[in-house]
C-alpha positions in Angstrom: -21.4 -13.5 3.4 -22.4 -15.4 0.8 -24.7 -18.5 1.8 -25.6 -22.2 -0.2 -27.7 -24.2 1.1 -26.4 -28.2 -1.0 -27.5 -31.5 -0.2 -25.0 -33.5 0.6 -26.8 -36.6 -1.5 -27.1 -35.7 -5.0 -25.1 -32.2 -3.8 -27.7 -30.5 -5.5 -27.4 -26.1 -4.9 -31.3 -25.3 -4.0 -30.4 -21.6 -2.5 -28.0 -19.2 -3.0 -28.9 -16.0 0.2 -26.4 -13.2 1.9 -26.4 -12.4 5.0 -25.1 -10.5 7.6 -26.3 -13.1 11.0 -24.3 -15.9 9.7 -23.7 -17.6 13.6 -27.5 -16.7 13.7 -28.7 -18.4 10.2 -25.5 -21.3 10.9 -27.8 -21.4 14.9 -30.6 -22.0 13.0 -29.8 -24.1 10.7 -28.5 -26.7 12.7 -32.4 -27.0 14.9 -34.9 -29.4 14.1 -35.3 -29.6 10.1 -35.2 -26.9 7.8 -38.1 -26.0 5.3 -37.5 -25.6 2.0 -40.9 -25.6 -0.6 -40.5 -28.4 -2.0 -38.9 -30.4 1.0 -37.4 -31.5 4.6 -33.7 -31.0 5.2 -31.6 -32.1 8.8 -28.6 -29.9 9.2 -25.2 -31.8 8.1 -21.9 -29.7 7.9 -21.2 -26.9 6.6 -17.8 -25.1 4.7 -16.6 -21.8 4.6 -14.8 -21.5 1.6 -12.6 -18.5 -0.1 -11.8 -17.5 -3.3 -10.7 -15.1 -5.4 -12.6 -12.9 -7.5 -11.5 -9.5 -9.7 -8.7 -10.0 -7.8 -10.7 -9.3 -4.0 -10.9 -12.3 -1.6 -15.1 -13.2 -1.2 -15.7 -16.0 1.5 -19.2 -17.7 1.0 -20.1 -20.6 3.8 -22.2 -23.8 2.1 -24.5 -25.3 4.5 -25.2 -28.8 3.4 -28.3 -30.3 4.3 -29.9 -34.4 4.6 -32.7 -35.2 3.5 -35.1 -35.3 6.5 -35.5 -39.3 7.9 -39.4 -40.5 7.6 -39.4 -41.5 11.1 -42.0 -44.7 10.6 -44.0 -45.8 14.0 -42.6 -49.0 15.8 -45.2 -50.8 17.9 -44.1 -51.7 21.3 -42.1 -55.2 21.5 -44.5 -56.8 24.7 
């Protein structure tokens, strides 16, 4: 199945790939983070799209990612 990774905030498509293990891929991206050479993201949501190409129905999984928020350490309050 065709899989597309999209940044939710910008709608930028960051990767398109084909996977035969969609369930495994979804489980993996729902983990702590998803890393690419240009940044680290977190899973936001996904959609399964169906479309018609040359009379044949196709499926495409779109995985939306949000930019990972840097956590700033906080000082303990006394």
